[in-house]
C-alpha positions in Angstrom: 57.0 46.1 79.0 59.3 49.1 79.2 58.4 51.5 82.0 61.3 54.0 81.6 64.7 54.6 80.2 67.5 56.8 81.8 70.9 58.0 80.8 73.5 59.7 82.8 77.1 60.8 82.0 79.5 62.4 84.7 82.9 63.8 84.6 85.4 61.7 86.4 87.4 64.8 87.3 84.3 66.5 88.8 83.8 63.3 91.0 87.3 63.1 92.1 87.2 66.7 93.2 83.9 66.2 95.1 85.4 63.1 96.8 88.6 65.2 97.7 86.4 68.1 99.1 83.7 66.1 100.9 85.7 63.0 101.7 84.2 60.0 103.6 81.0 61.8 104.4 80.2 61.8 100.7 81.3 58.3 100.1 79.3 56.9 103.0 76.1 59.0 102.2 76.2 57.9 98.5 77.7 54.4 98.2 77.1 51.1 99.9 80.2 49.2 101.4 79.8 46.6 98.6 80.1 49.4 96.0 83.1 50.9 97.7 84.9 47.5 98.1 84.3 46.7 94.4 85.7 50.2 93.4 88.8 49.8 95.7 89.7 46.4 94.0 89.5 47.9 90.5 89.9 51.4 89.1 88.6 53.4 92.0 87.4 56.7 90.5 86.3 55.0 87.2 84.2 52.4 89.0 82.8 55.0 91.6 81.9 57.1 88.5 80.0 54.3 86.7 78.2 53.3 89.9 77.1 56.9 90.5 76.1 57.3 86.9 74.2 54.2 87.1 72.3 55.2 90.1 71.3 58.5 88.4 70.3 56.7 85.3 68.1 54.2 87.2 66.6 57.3 89.1 65.8 59.0 85.8 64.3 55.8 84.3 62.1 55.5 87.4 60.7 59.1 86.9 60.8 59.8 90.5 61.0 63.3 91.9 63.7 62.5 94.5 65.8 59.6 95.8 68.4 58.9 98.2 71.6 57.4 96.6 71.5 54.5 99.0 68.0 53.4 97.8 69.8 52.1 94.7 72.6 49.6 95.1 74.6 48.5 92.1 76.2 45.1 92.7 78.4 43.3 90.3 78.1 39.6 89.4 80.7 38.3 86.9 81.4 42.1 86.3 77.7 42.6 85.2 75.7 45.3 87.1 72.8 44.1 89.1 70.4 46.8 90.6 68.9 46.3 94.0 66.4 48.6 95.5 66.4 49.6 99.2 64.3 51.9 101.4 61.3 53.3 99.8 62.2 51.8 96.4 62.3 48.3 97.9 58.6 47.7 97.1 59.1 48.2 93.3 58.7 45.0 91.2 60.8 46.1 88.3 63.7 44.5 86.4 66.4 46.9 85.5 68.8 46.5 82.6 71.8 48.6 83.2 75.0 49.3 81.1 77.9 51.0 82.5 81.0 52.3 80.7 83.9 54.8 81.2 86.9 56.3 79.4 89.6 58.5 80.7 87.4 61.5 81.4 83.7 60.4 81.8 81.5 57.6 83.2 78.2 56.8 81.5 75.2 54.7 82.3 72.0 53.7 80.5 69.2 52.1 82.4 66.0 50.4 81.1 63.2 49.7 83.6 61.0 46.7 82.7 57.8 45.7 84.6 58.1 42.3 86.1 55.3 39.9 85.1 53.4 38.7 88.2 
């Protein structure tokens, strides 16, 4: 059963400027080491952008009032995104379908939250 749907799009230029302005503090507060390492091996800004958009899309699909970026980790397995919950969200028993994409200017993500059958 679908519990929620979320979509997010971000400007890669805006993200690049935020990283240049806030530096490592922003990166460490927002991304897990696994997410940063994946981005460094690929197109850095584009993959940080899709990861950030993915976190926001999942947050919107969960219909929560607030979340910490490090409560949602987006791992890649065979280049496919896999969502892992941490912190207060760890207790959730949801499956997340996540689609990520980017072009030269934007990153976009769509998340569908499905309730796991017990």
